[in-house]
LOZATOR-711522 format. One record per residue (C-alpha): residue number from 0; x, y, z. Coordinates in nm, 3 decimals, padded with zeros to 5 digits. Each point is the difference from the previous one (the first is absolute). Example, Ala and Ser with C-alpha at 12.3 -4.5 7.8 and 13.67 -1.06 7.14 Angstrom:
BEGIN
<rec seq="0" px="01.230" py="-00.450" pz="00.780"/>
<rec seq="1" px="00.137" py="00.344" pz="-00.066"/>
% end
This chain:
BEGIN
<rec seq="0" px="-08.601" py="20.109" pz="-17.362"/>
<rec seq="1" px="-00.349" py="-00.025" pz="00.154"/>
<rec seq="2" px="-00.009" py="00.274" pz="00.259"/>
<rec seq="3" px="00.316" py="-00.058" pz="00.201"/>
<rec seq="4" px="00.015" py="-00.370" pz="-00.086"/>
<rec seq="5" px="00.219" py="-00.142" pz="-00.275"/>
<rec seq="6" px="-00.163" py="-00.302" pz="-00.161"/>
<rec seq="7" px="00.102" py="-00.242" pz="-00.273"/>
<rec seq="8" px="-00.290" py="-00.104" pz="-00.223"/>
<rec seq="9" px="00.043" py="-00.233" pz="-00.296"/>
<rec seq="10" px="-00.126" py="00.106" pz="-00.340"/>
<rec seq="11" px="-00.304" py="-00.228" pz="-00.010"/>
<rec seq="12" px="-00.086" py="00.003" pz="00.372"/>
<rec seq="13" px="-00.323" py="00.174" pz="-00.088"/>
<rec seq="14" px="-00.160" py="-00.056" pz="00.339"/>
<rec seq="15" px="00.275" py="00.211" pz="00.160"/>
<rec seq="16" px="00.010" py="00.257" pz="-00.281"/>
<rec seq="17" px="-00.375" py="00.063" pz="00.023"/>
<rec seq="18" px="00.025" py="00.063" pz="00.374"/>
<rec seq="19" px="00.205" py="00.316" pz="-00.062"/>
<rec seq="20" px="-00.215" py="00.279" pz="-00.151"/>
<rec seq="21" px="00.130" py="00.107" pz="-00.342"/>
<rec seq="22" px="00.283" py="-00.254" pz="-00.016"/>
<rec seq="23" px="-00.144" py="-00.208" pz="-00.285"/>
<rec seq="24" px="-00.047" py="00.306" pz="-00.218"/>
<rec seq="25" px="00.344" py="00.133" pz="00.093"/>
<rec seq="26" px="00.174" py="-00.325" pz="-00.101"/>
<rec seq="27" px="-00.194" py="-00.110" pz="-00.306"/>
<rec seq="28" px="-00.140" py="00.322" pz="-00.144"/>
<rec seq="29" px="00.223" py="00.288" pz="00.106"/>
<rec seq="30" px="00.332" py="-00.188" pz="-00.012"/>
<rec seq="31" px="-00.061" py="-00.281" pz="-00.252"/>
<rec seq="32" px="-00.251" py="00.193" pz="-00.217"/>
<rec seq="33" px="-00.272" py="-00.265" pz="-00.013"/>
<rec seq="34" px="-00.254" py="00.098" pz="-00.266"/>
<rec seq="35" px="-00.219" py="-00.310" pz="-00.012"/>
<rec seq="36" px="-00.321" py="00.123" pz="00.168"/>
<rec seq="37" px="-00.029" py="00.287" pz="-00.248"/>
<rec seq="38" px="00.110" py="-00.210" pz="-00.299"/>
<rec seq="39" px="-00.238" py="-00.292" pz="00.056"/>
<rec seq="40" px="-00.302" py="00.210" pz="00.095"/>
<rec seq="41" px="00.083" py="00.240" pz="-00.282"/>
<rec seq="42" px="-00.009" py="-00.282" pz="-00.256"/>
<rec seq="43" px="-00.326" py="-00.120" pz="00.155"/>
<rec seq="44" px="-00.146" py="00.349" pz="-00.035"/>
<rec seq="45" px="00.089" py="00.008" pz="-00.370"/>
<rec seq="46" px="-00.174" py="-00.331" pz="-00.061"/>
<rec seq="47" px="-00.311" py="00.105" pz="00.191"/>
<rec seq="48" px="-00.024" py="00.313" pz="-00.215"/>
<rec seq="49" px="00.047" py="-00.207" pz="-00.316"/>
<rec seq="50" px="-00.282" py="-00.232" pz="00.110"/>
<rec seq="51" px="-00.221" py="00.291" pz="00.109"/>
<rec seq="52" px="-00.017" py="-00.138" pz="00.355"/>
<rec seq="53" px="-00.068" py="00.241" pz="00.287"/>
<rec seq="54" px="00.228" py="-00.082" pz="00.299"/>
<rec seq="55" px="-00.289" py="00.099" pz="00.226"/>
<rec seq="56" px="-00.177" py="-00.320" pz="-00.107"/>
<rec seq="57" px="00.281" py="-00.225" pz="00.126"/>
<rec seq="58" px="00.079" py="-00.164" pz="00.332"/>
<rec seq="59" px="00.364" py="-00.084" pz="00.065"/>
<rec seq="60" px="00.202" py="-00.265" pz="00.180"/>
<rec seq="61" px="00.359" py="00.117" pz="00.059"/>
<rec seq="62" px="00.212" py="-00.311" pz="00.061"/>
<rec seq="63" px="00.323" py="00.049" pz="00.193"/>
<rec seq="64" px="-00.135" py="00.340" pz="00.097"/>
<rec seq="65" px="00.281" py="00.097" pz="00.236"/>
<rec seq="66" px="-00.048" py="00.346" pz="00.145"/>
<rec seq="67" px="-00.237" py="00.113" pz="-00.273"/>
<rec seq="68" px="00.213" py="00.161" pz="-00.271"/>
<rec seq="69" px="-00.180" py="-00.187" pz="-00.279"/>
<rec seq="70" px="-00.337" py="00.038" pz="00.166"/>
<rec seq="71" px="00.058" py="00.374" pz="00.008"/>
<rec seq="72" px="00.055" py="00.001" pz="-00.377"/>
<rec seq="73" px="-00.314" py="-00.208" pz="-00.053"/>
<rec seq="74" px="-00.198" py="00.243" pz="00.217"/>
<rec seq="75" px="00.132" py="00.295" pz="-00.204"/>
<rec seq="76" px="-00.113" py="-00.181" pz="-00.314"/>
<rec seq="77" px="-00.355" py="00.024" pz="00.133"/>
<rec seq="78" px="-00.067" py="-00.356" pz="00.120"/>
<rec seq="79" px="-00.239" py="00.043" pz="00.294"/>
<rec seq="80" px="00.043" py="-00.331" pz="00.185"/>
<rec seq="81" px="00.338" py="-00.161" pz="00.070"/>
<rec seq="82" px="00.086" py="-00.301" pz="00.217"/>
<rec seq="83" px="00.364" py="-00.055" pz="00.089"/>
<rec seq="84" px="00.148" py="-00.338" pz="00.081"/>
<rec seq="85" px="00.344" py="-00.081" pz="00.138"/>
<rec seq="86" px="00.154" py="-00.273" pz="00.212"/>
<rec seq="87" px="00.187" py="00.248" pz="00.222"/>
<rec seq="88" px="-00.189" py="00.149" pz="00.295"/>
<rec seq="89" px="00.241" py="00.295" pz="00.013"/>
<rec seq="90" px="-00.098" py="00.087" pz="-00.359"/>
<rec seq="91" px="-00.364" py="00.036" pz="00.099"/>
<rec seq="92" px="00.097" py="00.214" pz="00.298"/>
<rec seq="93" px="00.219" py="00.219" pz="-00.223"/>
<rec seq="94" px="-00.280" py="00.044" pz="-00.255"/>
<rec seq="95" px="-00.241" py="00.103" pz="00.276"/>
<rec seq="96" px="00.260" py="00.242" pz="00.136"/>
<rec seq="97" px="00.125" py="00.149" pz="-00.329"/>
<rec seq="98" px="-00.304" py="-00.020" pz="-00.232"/>
<rec seq="99" px="-00.307" py="-00.047" pz="00.221"/>
<rec seq="100" px="-00.252" py="00.097" pz="-00.269"/>
<rec seq="101" px="00.119" py="-00.232" pz="-00.280"/>
<rec seq="102" px="-00.135" py="-00.345" pz="00.091"/>
<rec seq="103" px="-00.359" py="-00.091" pz="00.084"/>
<rec seq="104" px="00.138" py="-00.318" pz="00.157"/>
<rec seq="105" px="00.347" py="-00.149" pz="00.048"/>
<rec seq="106" px="00.032" py="-00.376" pz="00.039"/>
<rec seq="107" px="00.309" py="-00.143" pz="00.165"/>
<rec seq="108" px="00.015" py="-00.361" pz="-00.110"/>
<rec seq="109" px="00.189" py="-00.273" pz="-00.182"/>
<rec seq="110" px="-00.168" py="-00.024" pz="-00.340"/>
<rec seq="111" px="00.114" py="-00.362" pz="-00.032"/>
<rec seq="112" px="-00.190" py="-00.097" pz="00.318"/>
<rec seq="113" px="-00.317" py="00.211" pz="00.007"/>
<rec seq="114" px="-00.282" py="-00.074" pz="00.239"/>
<rec seq="115" px="-00.362" py="00.073" pz="-00.093"/>
<rec seq="116" px="-00.010" py="00.338" pz="00.173"/>
<rec seq="117" px="00.318" py="00.119" pz="-00.171"/>
<rec seq="118" px="-00.123" py="-00.118" pz="-00.340"/>
<rec seq="119" px="-00.326" py="00.188" pz="00.053"/>
<rec seq="120" px="00.194" py="00.318" pz="00.084"/>
<rec seq="121" px="00.175" py="-00.012" pz="-00.339"/>
<rec seq="122" px="-00.338" py="00.036" pz="-00.169"/>
<rec seq="123" px="-00.037" py="-00.031" pz="-00.377"/>
<rec seq="124" px="00.213" py="00.289" pz="-00.128"/>
<rec seq="125" px="-00.020" py="00.130" pz="-00.355"/>
<rec seq="126" px="00.361" py="00.120" pz="00.019"/>
<rec seq="127" px="00.297" py="-00.189" pz="00.146"/>
<rec seq="128" px="00.344" py="00.156" pz="00.037"/>
<rec seq="129" px="00.330" py="-00.131" pz="00.128"/>
<rec seq="130" px="00.302" py="00.226" pz="-00.036"/>
<rec seq="131" px="00.366" py="-00.058" pz="00.092"/>
<rec seq="132" px="-00.083" py="-00.324" pz="00.180"/>
<rec seq="133" px="00.064" py="-00.262" pz="-00.271"/>
<rec seq="134" px="00.350" py="00.080" pz="-00.124"/>
<rec seq="135" px="00.183" py="-00.133" pz="00.304"/>
<rec seq="136" px="-00.257" py="-00.265" pz="00.091"/>
<rec seq="137" px="-00.146" py="00.198" pz="00.289"/>
<rec seq="138" px="-00.335" py="-00.145" pz="-00.108"/>
<rec seq="139" px="00.000" py="-00.369" pz="-00.102"/>
<rec seq="140" px="-00.185" py="-00.099" pz="-00.320"/>
<rec seq="141" px="-00.264" py="-00.184" pz="00.207"/>
<rec seq="142" px="-00.089" py="00.323" pz="00.182"/>
<rec seq="143" px="-00.038" py="00.189" pz="-00.328"/>
<rec seq="144" px="-00.218" py="-00.282" pz="-00.135"/>
<rec seq="145" px="-00.226" py="00.006" pz="00.308"/>
<rec seq="146" px="-00.053" py="00.376" pz="-00.028"/>
<rec seq="147" px="-00.064" py="-00.044" pz="-00.373"/>
<rec seq="148" px="-00.270" py="-00.256" pz="00.075"/>
<rec seq="149" px="-00.175" py="00.256" pz="00.222"/>
<rec seq="150" px="-00.017" py="00.254" pz="-00.283"/>
<rec seq="151" px="-00.317" py="00.030" pz="-00.205"/>
<rec seq="152" px="-00.024" py="-00.135" pz="-00.354"/>
<rec seq="153" px="00.134" py="00.273" pz="-00.227"/>
<rec seq="154" px="00.183" py="00.173" pz="00.284"/>
<rec seq="155" px="00.290" py="00.228" pz="-00.087"/>
<rec seq="156" px="00.338" py="-00.140" pz="00.106"/>
<rec seq="157" px="00.304" py="00.227" pz="00.042"/>
<rec seq="158" px="00.341" py="-00.115" pz="00.120"/>
<rec seq="159" px="00.371" py="00.027" pz="-00.064"/>
<rec seq="160" px="00.283" py="-00.248" pz="-00.025"/>
<rec seq="161" px="00.371" py="-00.007" pz="-00.078"/>
<rec seq="162" px="00.061" py="00.070" pz="-00.368"/>
<rec seq="163" px="00.124" py="-00.350" pz="-00.083"/>
<rec seq="164" px="-00.330" py="-00.166" pz="00.095"/>
<rec seq="165" px="-00.139" py="00.028" pz="-00.355"/>
<rec seq="166" px="00.330" py="-00.094" pz="-00.159"/>
<rec seq="167" px="00.094" py="-00.333" pz="00.159"/>
<rec seq="168" px="-00.169" py="-00.329" pz="-00.081"/>
<rec seq="169" px="-00.063" py="-00.130" pz="00.350"/>
<rec seq="170" px="-00.295" py="-00.184" pz="00.151"/>
<rec seq="171" px="00.080" py="00.042" pz="00.370"/>
<rec seq="172" px="-00.081" py="00.272" pz="00.250"/>
<rec seq="173" px="-00.195" py="00.312" pz="-00.089"/>
<rec seq="174" px="00.125" py="00.003" pz="-00.358"/>
<rec seq="175" px="-00.136" py="-00.349" pz="-00.052"/>
<rec seq="176" px="-00.332" py="00.093" pz="00.159"/>
<rec seq="177" px="-00.049" py="00.294" pz="-00.237"/>
<rec seq="178" px="00.098" py="-00.212" pz="-00.302"/>
<rec seq="179" px="-00.258" py="-00.263" pz="00.096"/>
<rec seq="180" px="-00.268" py="00.262" pz="00.058"/>
<rec seq="181" px="00.063" py="00.150" pz="-00.342"/>
<rec seq="182" px="00.007" py="-00.342" pz="-00.167"/>
<rec seq="183" px="-00.324" py="-00.108" pz="00.172"/>
<rec seq="184" px="-00.178" py="00.327" pz="-00.081"/>
<rec seq="185" px="-00.035" py="00.098" pz="00.367"/>
<rec seq="186" px="00.181" py="00.330" pz="-00.053"/>
<rec seq="187" px="-00.003" py="00.239" pz="-00.294"/>
<rec seq="188" px="00.289" py="00.247" pz="-00.004"/>
<rec seq="189" px="-00.108" py="00.332" pz="-00.148"/>
<rec seq="190" px="00.317" py="00.206" pz="00.046"/>
<rec seq="191" px="00.351" py="-00.027" pz="00.137"/>
<rec seq="192" px="00.278" py="00.254" pz="00.035"/>
<rec seq="193" px="00.364" py="-00.030" pz="00.100"/>
<rec seq="194" px="00.130" py="00.264" pz="00.241"/>
<rec seq="195" px="00.252" py="00.062" pz="00.278"/>
<rec seq="196" px="-00.152" py="-00.142" pz="00.318"/>
<rec seq="197" px="00.268" py="00.143" pz="00.229"/>
<rec seq="198" px="00.374" py="00.009" pz="00.053"/>
<rec seq="199" px="00.189" py="-00.288" pz="00.157"/>
<rec seq="200" px="00.203" py="00.064" pz="00.315"/>
<rec seq="201" px="00.297" py="00.039" pz="-00.235"/>
<rec seq="202" px="-00.183" py="00.271" pz="-00.193"/>
<rec seq="203" px="-00.074" py="-00.213" pz="-00.308"/>
<rec seq="204" px="-00.345" py="00.028" pz="-00.163"/>
<rec seq="205" px="-00.230" py="-00.300" pz="00.046"/>
<rec seq="206" px="-00.231" py="-00.052" pz="-00.296"/>
<rec seq="207" px="-00.352" py="-00.126" pz="00.057"/>
<rec seq="208" px="-00.308" py="-00.044" pz="-00.216"/>
<rec seq="209" px="-00.337" py="00.149" pz="00.091"/>
<rec seq="210" px="-00.286" py="-00.220" pz="-00.116"/>
<rec seq="211" px="-00.374" py="00.070" pz="-00.029"/>
<rec seq="212" px="-00.250" py="-00.266" pz="-00.098"/>
<rec seq="213" px="-00.347" py="-00.144" pz="00.060"/>
<rec seq="214" px="-00.110" py="-00.315" pz="00.177"/>
<rec seq="215" px="-00.171" py="-00.222" pz="-00.253"/>
<rec seq="216" px="-00.066" py="-00.323" pz="00.191"/>
<rec seq="217" px="00.064" py="-00.167" pz="00.335"/>
% end
């Protein structure tokens, strides 16, 4: 119910979900117990401490930023400059409505078809995050790769993926992209941790892996 109106919204109709204040959090965090923003940023925080890196020295690009839940965790970590990017206009509007202080800029674009102005807005971040957007192919591998290219040499990379991504020998999709990046030395994984991402609609736990690494080459 939205006011006096009964609406039917499908599970991944994010553009409609974001239009209703609080609905995304109610579905995915209150009801389905999504823990990924805290888990991924928490693992990142541990690695920054281990490397004696001050978060205040970083600039972040939050890919698949949605309404700012991950950006909020990055801000709490102490990162002073955060750019969000998402393909959904309603996500940007929701972030501005729900978390107006989190992002210094929010770019609505298709990462696989950037123009020069959009590419310039991404900057050269020293931290790139993408959380809860890879497991169900919400972000294609080409979009992840384009954001990765924007990141500075040595940038911190933090993301999550379904738990089987490190276990299956496959060279297609996002799993294949990560395997090639590791094989070519483009990505160094520093830490990974398996955890419960959220519950399924049937109440079953969905296992994901949080990953933190560094960009080592283009």
